[in-house]
BAKOL-312544 format. One record per residue (C-alpha): residue number from 1; residue in three letters; x, y, z. Coordinates in Angstrom, 2 decimals, decimal comma. Layout:
N
<node NUM ala <X Y Z>>,
...
***
This chain:
125
<node 1 gln <11,53 -101,33 -20,01>>,
<node 2 val <15,32 -101,14 -19,80>>,
<node 3 gln <16,52 -97,57 -20,36>>,
<node 4 leu <20,15 -96,85 -21,23>>,
<node 5 val <21,67 -93,42 -21,76>>,
<node 6 glu <25,09 -92,88 -23,36>>,
<node 7 ser <27,26 -89,84 -22,77>>,
<node 8 gly <30,83 -88,69 -23,26>>,
<node 9 gly <31,02 -88,37 -27,01>>,
<node 10 gly <32,43 -85,36 -28,75>>,
<node 11 leu <34,76 -83,95 -31,37>>,
<node 12 val <38,42 -84,83 -30,89>>,
<node 13 gln <41,61 -85,04 -32,89>>,
<node 14 ala <43,33 -88,22 -33,98>>,
<node 15 gly <45,37 -89,62 -31,12>>,
<node 16 asp <43,09 -88,21 -28,44>>,
<node 17 ser <41,12 -90,19 -25,89>>,
<node 18 leu <37,50 -90,27 -24,82>>,
<node 19 arg <35,58 -92,19 -22,21>>,
<node 20 leu <32,01 -93,06 -22,99>>,
<node 21 ser <29,54 -93,85 -20,26>>,
<node 22 cys <26,31 -95,77 -20,42>>,
<node 23 ala <24,05 -95,32 -17,44>>,
<node 24 ala <20,82 -97,07 -16,68>>,
<node 25 ser <18,06 -94,60 -16,07>>,
<node 26 gly <15,07 -94,80 -13,84>>,
<node 27 arg <14,71 -98,13 -12,14>>,
<node 28 thr <16,73 -100,07 -14,68>>,
<node 29 phe <19,50 -102,20 -13,22>>,
<node 30 ile <22,21 -103,56 -15,48>>,
<node 31 thr <23,46 -106,20 -13,07>>,
<node 32 ile <21,49 -108,95 -14,79>>,
<node 33 tyr <22,63 -108,10 -18,32>>,
<node 34 asn <25,65 -108,64 -20,46>>,
<node 35 met <26,55 -105,27 -21,95>>,
<node 36 gly <28,02 -104,24 -25,26>>,
<node 37 trp <29,10 -101,27 -27,29>>,
<node 38 phe <28,35 -100,92 -30,98>>,
<node 39 arg <28,96 -98,13 -33,43>>,
<node 40 gln <27,41 -97,05 -36,67>>,
<node 41 ala <28,80 -94,69 -39,26>>,
<node 42 pro <26,59 -93,09 -41,92>>,
<node 43 gly <25,69 -95,55 -44,64>>,
<node 44 lys <27,19 -98,51 -42,80>>,
<node 45 glu <25,82 -101,36 -40,74>>,
<node 46 arg <25,97 -101,28 -36,99>>,
<node 47 glu <29,37 -102,64 -35,98>>,
<node 48 phe <30,36 -104,53 -32,86>>,
<node 49 val <32,96 -102,80 -30,70>>,
<node 50 ala <33,17 -104,54 -27,32>>,
<node 51 ala <31,18 -106,59 -24,85>>,
<node 52 ile <31,43 -107,43 -21,18>>,
<node 53 ser <29,76 -110,08 -19,08>>,
<node 54 trp <27,35 -109,30 -16,27>>,
<node 55 asn <30,05 -109,38 -13,60>>,
<node 56 gly <32,89 -108,01 -15,71>>,
<node 57 gly <34,65 -111,35 -15,74>>,
<node 58 ser <34,78 -111,69 -19,52>>,
<node 59 thr <35,34 -109,20 -22,32>>,
<node 60 val <35,38 -109,38 -26,09>>,
<node 61 tyr <36,73 -106,76 -28,51>>,
<node 62 ala <36,54 -106,17 -32,20>>,
<node 63 asp <39,90 -106,57 -33,89>>,
<node 64 ser <39,78 -102,95 -35,00>>,
<node 65 val <39,86 -101,65 -31,42>>,
<node 66 lys <41,96 -104,23 -29,58>>,
<node 67 gly <44,73 -102,56 -27,63>>,
<node 68 arg <43,08 -99,16 -27,91>>,
<node 69 phe <39,64 -99,51 -26,33>>,
<node 70 thr <38,72 -100,93 -22,94>>,
<node 71 ile <35,24 -101,85 -21,77>>,
<node 72 ala <34,45 -101,87 -18,07>>,
<node 73 arg <31,44 -101,80 -15,82>>,
<node 74 asp <30,55 -100,66 -12,35>>,
<node 75 asn <27,35 -102,38 -11,37>>,
<node 76 ala <27,19 -100,43 -8,11>>,
<node 77 lys <26,91 -97,28 -10,22>>,
<node 78 asn <24,69 -98,97 -12,79>>,
<node 79 thr <27,11 -97,87 -15,49>>,
<node 80 val <29,24 -99,37 -18,24>>,
<node 81 tyr <32,20 -97,54 -19,78>>,
<node 82 leu <34,17 -97,54 -22,97>>,
<node 83 gln <37,63 -96,03 -22,66>>,
<node 84 met <38,85 -95,12 -26,12>>,
<node 85 asn <42,52 -94,28 -26,57>>,
<node 86 asn <44,51 -93,33 -29,65>>,
<node 87 leu <41,38 -92,49 -31,55>>,
<node 88 lys <41,49 -92,60 -35,32>>,
<node 89 pro <39,28 -90,95 -37,94>>,
<node 90 glu <37,82 -94,36 -38,78>>,
<node 91 asp <36,44 -94,51 -35,23>>,
<node 92 thr <34,01 -91,75 -36,14>>,
<node 93 ala <30,48 -93,04 -35,57>>,
<node 94 val <27,49 -92,95 -33,31>>,
<node 95 tyr <28,26 -95,23 -30,39>>,
<node 96 tyr <25,47 -97,25 -28,83>>,
<node 97 cys <25,28 -99,07 -25,55>>,
<node 98 ala <23,32 -102,30 -25,53>>,
<node 99 gly <22,10 -104,87 -23,06>>,
<node 100 gly <21,63 -108,55 -23,77>>,
<node 101 arg <20,60 -111,71 -22,06>>,
<node 102 leu <23,07 -113,61 -19,97>>,
<node 103 gly <25,06 -116,27 -21,73>>,
<node 104 pro <27,60 -115,90 -24,53>>,
<node 105 leu <29,05 -112,47 -25,26>>,
<node 106 tyr <27,49 -111,91 -28,65>>,
<node 107 thr <29,10 -109,74 -31,30>>,
<node 108 val <25,95 -109,42 -33,41>>,
<node 109 ala <23,61 -106,52 -32,82>>,
<node 110 asn <20,41 -108,50 -33,14>>,
<node 111 glu <21,37 -110,60 -30,14>>,
<node 112 tyr <20,94 -107,57 -27,89>>,
<node 113 ser <17,53 -106,54 -26,66>>,
<node 114 tyr <18,01 -103,06 -25,22>>,
<node 115 trp <19,69 -100,01 -26,70>>,
<node 116 gly <20,59 -96,49 -25,73>>,
<node 117 gln <20,03 -93,48 -27,94>>,
<node 118 gly <23,66 -93,22 -29,00>>,
<node 119 thr <26,39 -90,63 -28,58>>,
<node 120 gln <28,35 -89,10 -31,44>>,
<node 121 val <32,11 -89,53 -31,61>>,
<node 122 thr <33,90 -87,56 -34,30>>,
<node 123 val <37,64 -87,89 -34,79>>,
<node 124 ser <39,33 -85,40 -37,07>>,
<node 125 ser <42,61 -85,98 -38,85>>,
***
């Protein structure tokens, strides 16, 4: 089973930056997967944030984070990152890392097969 572990969340002020990491644990290797980040706030549906192809050649971002967030991956380290700059209170959510089959970079959660446990990001005003 694919095992993904997110880290790097925390409590920050508006305008601050955070970098989230998603590392494959055990003998899981992310090389063969497209990877994505989603977030979910209380009472809301899980929302697409960003996705990156298996080799990092393609990326897709939600309109709400374009210009502020950057997704990247380092397959040698078995890790995908989400650099979040100029954070806003509306970015507050649990952020999840996900792995999906190769092909299109999907923006819908149910197209991804593997999920991490999530890491909390809270942005105060």
